[in-house]
GULODREN-256855 format. One record per residue (C-alpha): residue in three letters; x, y, z. Coordinates in steps of 0.1 Angstrom, whole numbers, padded with zeros to 4 digits, always signed. Example, Ala and Ser with C-alpha at 12.3 -4.5 7.8 and 13.67 -1.06 7.14 Angstrom:
Ala+0123-0045+0078/Ser+0137-0011+0071/
//
This chain:
Met-0152-0240+0540/Thr-0123-0267+0544/Leu-0138-0299+0559/Thr-0120-0329+0565/Val-0145-0362+0561/Ile-0132-0395+0581/Gly-0138-0430+0561/Ala-0134-0437+0524/Gly-0164-0457+0519/Tyr-0201-0455+0508/Val-0210-0425+0531/Gly-0176-0405+0529/Leu-0165-0406+0498/Val-0199-0393+0484/Thr-0199-0371+0511/Ala-0162-0357+0502/Ala-0169-0357+0467/Val-0201-0339+0467/Phe-0192-0308+0486/Ser-0160-0308+0470/Gln-0180-0301+0440/Leu-0196-0273+0458/Gly-0163-0256+0461/Asn-0151-0261+0494/Lys-0117-0276+0502/Val-0120-0314+0513/Tyr-0092-0338+0528/Cys-0107-0376+0529/Val-0091-0394+0553/Asp-0092-0436+0555/Ile-0067-0460+0575/Asp-0063-0484+0544/Gln-0034-0471+0524/Lys-0036-0487+0489/Arg-0076-0472+0493/Val-0061-0439+0496/Gln-0032-0445+0466/Asp-0060-0457+0445/Leu-0083-0426+0449/Lys-0055-0399+0446/Ile-0056-0412+0410/Gly-0093-0413+0409/Lys-0099-0454+0410/Ile-0128-0457+0429/Pro-0130-0490+0449/Phe-0167-0496+0446/Phe-0193-0490+0417/Glu-0218-0461+0420/Pro-0225-0440+0390/Ser-0216-0405+0385/Leu-0187-0408+0417/Ala-0156-0411+0395/Asp-0165-0382+0378/Tyr-0170-0364+0407/Val-0139-0376+0426/Lys-0115-0372+0392/Arg-0130-0336+0384/Asn-0124-0321+0417/Ile-0093-0337+0425/Lys-0076-0319+0394/Ala-0096-0286+0404/Lys-0071-0292+0437/Arg-0104-0293+0460/Leu-0105-0327+0468/Phe-0075-0346+0488/Phe-0073-0380+0501/Thr-0046-0389+0526/Thr-0041-0415+0555/Ser-0029-0385+0581/Tyr-0051-0369+0609/Lys-0026-0348+0609/Glu-0026-0332+0575/Ser-0059-0324+0571/Val-0082-0322+0605/Pro-0060-0287+0621/Lys-0072-0268+0589/Ser-0110-0279+0590/Lys-0138-0263+0607/Val-0162-0296+0603/Val-0148-0329+0604/Phe-0175-0357+0590/Ile-0172-0393+0607/Cys-0184-0416+0582/Val-0166-0449+0593/Gly-0185-0482+0592/Thr-0206-0494+0623/Pro-0207-0530+0614/Pro-0228-0559+0633/Lys-0218-0580+0657/Asn-0228-0614+0657/Asn-0252-0608+0684/Gly-0270-0574+0661/Glu-0250-0549+0686/Ala-0230-0526+0661/Asp-0194-0525+0661/Leu-0181-0490+0674/Ser-0144-0495+0671/Tyr-0138-0479+0642/Leu-0160-0449+0655/Phe-0141-0443+0689/Ala-0108-0447+0676/Ala-0119-0421+0645/Val-0133-0397+0672/Glu-0096-0403+0693/Glu-0075-0396+0663/Thr-0102-0364+0654/Ala-0098-0348+0693/Lys-0054-0357+0693/Asn-0052-0334+0663/Leu-0077-0307+0671/Thr-0058-0270+0668/Thr-0085-0247+0670/Tyr-0126-0252+0675/Thr-0142-0276+0652/Leu-0173-0292+0646/Ile-0170-0331+0645/Thr-0200-0342+0629/Ile-0212-0382+0631/Lys-0227-0394+0598/Ser-0220-0429+0610/Thr-0251-0447+0620/Ile-0246-0450+0657/Pro-0268-0466+0684/Ile-0287-0440+0706/Gly-0268-0430+0739/Phe-0229-0435+0729/Glu-0229-0399+0720/Asp-0219-0392+0758/Asp-0195-0415+0756/Leu-0179-0399+0725/Glu-0177-0366+0737/Glu-0161-0382+0766/Val-0132-0398+0746/Ala-0130-0361+0723/Arg-0125-0344+0754/Lys-0099-0364+0773/His-0075-0362+0738/Ala-0085-0324+0727/Lys-0068-0294+0735/Ser-0086-0269+0716/Lys-0126-0264+0717/Phe-0147-0285+0701/Glu-0185-0295+0694/Phe-0209-0327+0686/Ala-0236-0327+0656/Ser-0254-0353+0641/Ser-0262-0351+0604/Pro-0272-0389+0592/Glu-0275-0399+0556/Phe-0300-0411+0537/Leu-0284-0418+0505/Arg-0293-0449+0481/Glu-0266-0468+0466/Gly-0271-0464+0430/Thr-0284-0429+0432/Ala-0260-0418+0456/Ile-0250-0385+0440/Glu-0284-0372+0432/Asp-0294-0385+0468/Thr-0269-0360+0486/Leu-0274-0334+0463/His-0309-0334+0463/Pro-0326-0354+0499/Asp-0358-0353+0508/Arg-0342-0338+0541/Ile-0314-0325+0560/Val-0312-0334+0592/Ile-0290-0319+0617/Gly-0289-0329+0652/Thr-0275-0303+0677/Asp-0279-0281+0708/Ser-0254-0253+0696/Lys-0267-0224+0676/Lys-0229-0222+0663/Ala-0230-0257+0651/Gln-0266-0256+0636/Lys-0251-0220+0620/Ile-0222-0239+0602/Leu-0239-0268+0587/Leu-0268-0247+0575/Glu-0240-0226+0560/Leu-0224-0256+0548/His-0252-0268+0533/Ala-0271-0240+0518/Pro-0267-0254+0482/Ile-0282-0283+0493/Ser-0321-0290+0485/Gly-0343-0306+0508/Asn-0363-0300+0539/Arg-0344-0289+0573/Ile-0348-0305+0603/Ile-0332-0291+0633/Thr-0331-0314+0664/Asp-0309-0330+0692/Ile-0283-0351+0685/Arg-0302-0384+0697/Ser-0337-0371+0678/Ala-0313-0372+0644/Gln-0301-0408+0655/Leu-0333-0421+0657/Ile-0345-0407+0629/Lys-0324-0423+0609/Tyr-0332-0458+0626/Ala-0370-0453+0625/Ser-0365-0447+0584/Asn-0344-0479+0576/Ala-0368-0497+0600/Leu-0402-0485+0582/Leu-0384-0494+0546/Ala-0376-0532+0557/Thr-0412-0530+0572/Lys-0426-0521+0540/Val-0406-0545+0522/Ser-0413-0579+0549/Phe-0453-0569+0546/Ala-0453-0566+0510/Asn-0436-0603+0511/Asp-0465-0614+0539/Ile-0489-0601+0514/Ala-0473-0621+0485/Asn-0473-0652+0501/Leu-0511-0649+0512/Cys-0518-0641+0479/Glu-0502-0672+0468/Lys-0525-0691+0490/Met-0559-0675+0483/Gly-0551-0673+0442/Ala-0545-0634+0442/Asp-0522-0614+0421/Val-0503-0601+0447/Glu-0488-0569+0421/Lys-0526-0560+0415/Val-0529-0561+0454/Leu-0501-0536+0461/Glu-0508-0514+0432/Gly-0541-0511+0447/Val-0525-0505+0482/Gly-0500-0482+0471/Gln-0526-0458+0453/Asp-0534-0446+0485/Lys-0513-0413+0495/Arg-0509-0420+0530/Ile-0491-0454+0521/Gly-0478-0449+0485/Arg-0460-0474+0468/Ser-0428-0469+0476/Phe-0405-0502+0490/Leu-0440-0518+0490/Tyr-0431-0543+0463/Pro-0425-0583+0471/Gly-0395-0600+0463/Val-0362-0623+0482/Gly-0360-0595+0504/Tyr-0341-0564+0516/Gly-0303-0570+0518/Gly-0273-0542+0520/Ser-0253-0526+0542/Cys-0279-0507+0556/Leu-0310-0526+0565/Pro-0301-0558+0575/Lys-0277-0542+0598/Asp-0294-0511+0611/Val-0331-0532+0619/Leu-0311-0556+0642/Ala-0294-0526+0660/Phe-0324-0511+0665/Ile-0339-0541+0680/Ser-0302-0540+0704/Ile-0313-0508+0712/Gly-0348-0512+0721/Gln-0331-0541+0746/Phe-0309-0513+0760/Phe-0334-0490+0770/Asp-0358-0521+0781/Tyr-0383-0521+0753/Asp-0391-0549+0729/Leu-0393-0540+0692/Thr-0419-0567+0687/Leu-0430-0553+0654/Leu-0391-0554+0641/Arg-0384-0588+0657/Ala-0408-0598+0628/Val-0399-0577+0598/Asp-0366-0596+0605/Ala-0377-0629+0607/Ile-0399-0627+0575/Asn-0374-0616+0556/Glu-0352-0646+0567/Lys-0379-0670+0555/Gln-0382-0651+0522/Ile-0349-0669+0511/Leu-0360-0701+0522/Arg-0393-0697+0505/Phe-0380-0690+0474/Ile-0357-0719+0478/Thr-0389-0740+0478/Lys-0401-0725+0449/Ile-0369-0737+0431/Arg-0371-0766+0445/Lys-0408-0772+0436/Ala-0405-0759+0401/Leu-0375-0782+0391/Gly-0394-0817+0412/Ala-0371-0819+0436/Asp-0394-0814+0462/Glu-0410-0847+0466/Glu-0395-0874+0493/Lys-0378-0892+0467/Arg-0353-0862+0455/Lys-0344-0838+0482/Asn-0317-0820+0467/Leu-0308-0807+0429/Glu-0285-0828+0420/Gly-0274-0828+0385/Lys-0296-0792+0379/Lys-0275-0768+0363/Leu-0290-0731+0369/Ala-0287-0697+0358/Val-0287-0671+0384/Leu-0291-0638+0371/Gly-0283-0605+0396/Leu-0257-0608+0424/Ala-0255-0571+0437/Phe-0285-0569+0465/Lys-0298-0539+0444/Pro-0294-0524+0409/Asn-0270-0502+0398/Thr-0239-0510+0426/Asp-0215-0539+0430/Asp-0223-0543+0467/Ile-0228-0581+0472/Arg-0229-0575+0516/Glu-0261-0593+0527/Ser-0273-0599+0491/Pro-0299-0622+0490/Ser-0286-0636+0461/Ile-0255-0646+0476/Lys-0273-0663+0504/Ile-0301-0684+0479/Ile-0267-0695+0459/Lys-0252-0711+0491/His-0284-0728+0497/Leu-0283-0741+0460/Leu-0251-0749+0465/Asp-0254-0771+0495/Leu-0282-0788+0478/Lys-0257-0796+0448/Ala-0269-0779+0419/Gln-0244-0765+0398/Ile-0249-0726+0395/Thr-0237-0701+0367/Ala-0243-0667+0374/Tyr-0240-0635+0358/Asp-0243-0592+0367/Pro-0235-0562+0355/Gln-0212-0550+0380/Ala-0207-0575+0410/Met-0192-0606+0397/Glu-0158-0599+0408/Asn-0168-0590+0445/Thr-0189-0622+0445/Lys-0160-0642+0428/Lys-0141-0635+0466/Ile-0165-0657+0479/Leu-0184-0680+0454/Pro-0151-0685+0438/Asp-0160-0724+0426/Ile-0194-0713+0409/Asn-0194-0703+0370/Tyr-0195-0672+0358/Thr-0204-0654+0321/Lys-0198-0621+0302/Asp-0237-0620+0296/Ala-0269-0629+0308/Tyr-0273-0655+0273/Gly-0244-0670+0280/Ala-0256-0680+0319/Leu-0286-0693+0304/Asn-0274-0718+0276/Gly-0281-0757+0283/Lys-0295-0746+0318/Asp-0327-0762+0336/Ala-0337-0727+0347/Leu-0335-0690+0342/Ile-0337-0675+0383/Leu-0338-0641+0384/Ile-0325-0622+0417/Thr-0317-0590+0410/Glu-0340-0566+0391/Trp-0312-0548+0368/Pro-0333-0533+0345/Gln-0317-0550+0312/Phe-0327-0582+0324/Arg-0365-0569+0313/Glu-0353-0564+0280/Leu-0339-0601+0274/Asp-0352-0615+0245/Leu-0378-0646+0257/Asp-0378-0663+0221/Arg-0341-0667+0225/Ile-0343-0675+0260/Lys-0364-0706+0253/Lys-0342-0715+0227/Ile-0309-0716+0248/Leu-0328-0732+0282/Lys-0325-0771+0278/Ala-0359-0764+0302/Pro-0384-0736+0297/Ile-0385-0727+0335/Ile-0380-0692+0349/Ile-0379-0688+0385/Asp-0386-0650+0389/Gly-0375-0634+0426/Arg-0386-0600+0412/Asn-0416-0600+0391/Met-0401-0584+0364/Phe-0413-0602+0336/Asp-0448-0601+0322/Ile-0466-0632+0334/Asn-0493-0635+0308/Arg-0462-0632+0283/Val-0436-0657+0295/Arg-0467-0684+0295/Gln-0481-0677+0259/Leu-0446-0686+0249/Gly-0445-0717+0268/Phe-0424-0712+0298/Lys-0436-0728+0331/Tyr-0432-0693+0353/Val-0427-0691+0392/Gly-0433-0658+0408/Ile-0437-0643+0442/Gly-0472-0638+0450/Arg-0488-0641+0416/
//
């Protein structure tokens, strides 16, 4: 099958790479000329394990093509996937300008029946507006469908090839048949539904994941006041098969390109339909407060919570982890970036290390120090602050760390370290809910 994927971001590029790997001819369209030129030679604009190999392999096999031209790609395609961004506006609503522009340009270039399939996360209720735009500009027959993605940065290829479910939203039997045929080589349960239900599945899924994170953090905060151990509490809760442990981990809050945006957009959707999503307001509020709670932990650990010392002036701090999660270089809504900005406001001096995200961070935090490895960041610092749970941080040599830190203080935002071991080694250790 010949496909066009509109948008060469995380979702679009992974979608194009996987479907070309499965034997389809795929055109990936993006308005960013520099990005398209880089992709033509296999240069990936972000870090995602295995993605570069998939792209290069299928360029060489002449199954994957990159272009800025809708005219070159859309008329040849049976299915067009819309994978453009829907970033949040200041009021939390989704900005749909890229989406409408992509649908309009697609419609203008239709020459035969085409299935326009939305993978972008869009607010429920706008599908009718998109069809109206398409009808205004199209000169051939088309149909709309929704097939939301559920990939996770860091495991995007695996999530696309082996998802838990494939959601197909359309009332058209023809459209259902096309998408079922296209997804036949991919595992996962099939959920066939209408467009609005498909979109709501996406929002509800992300909202529930965010809720689990905020719930875990609320329990952690209560554990600290009660003298309980949140790790044991959540281990016990997660053993219940009805609940599970996934996403039920305390920390500094959720971040990234999806959960923060989709929670706010979902709240806005509720308002549009005259319904107050009270629970999600609380989820968002807990997430925001978790950053401030972590800052308080840092200040307290460094003796800066007393009236006579309200800032961290003169303190040199090592921050490990900048990406919003491991195995990505994505810093969008990263808790680490928010925490560093607070620490800078408190006049602390920051040296940071991340295995992948330092180049992206330098664009927005050019004035902090960066090092080539974790030990370089820690040398001579007043504390180690761990924010992103990269697996290699768990393997750090604690004896060496104690020798090179100016003060043996660990403030662990992900509960990565064994609390008993670090304290036995003589560290002052501060975790989350422990």
